[in-house]
Steps between C-alpha positions, in 0.01 A plus 500: 500500500382850589650790310426857598340701222796742478747215448318388187485861378877546540570202273289630211666609180498865395547600138767769465463729200755729343446875482348438154269226637706214355507192726838452670464225758288354776607567859344425837274739691770582755739632233218690330399673825864596562519657152177689569619626840831616350295678230682315223172364365131584488205268543296420190262236636427355844317204648151616599442539874832339601746691717843426644523631854813617677525643849416853388361476146289293264595451135278379216631176345636579152453271202658729239758775559685732260867594547565875464842457342530360146682167487623400157419145401741291299369358176552128508499328164483123516640323199258246358694175473457136593684530833285793620179324399601195706589729790160671476318165499704352790678258266183305421 
């Protein structure tokens, strides 16, 4: 099945970093470009020689972006017990 090159670029994952360069999540290219256009994020790294084209503009495909606003991460502490070990190992 034929897939246009831009369709495969849209489905790529983009690493989203906090203002302090801590990893937050992975989003798709479409969401990352929207954050860049709205100037809520800046581009850290792009895919070499790959561009997303719209009617009037061309955008480099981001692989890593950094959010301008600091987002506080919750500290998750997992209790080490038998039930959580089974859960981690898919009950095997």
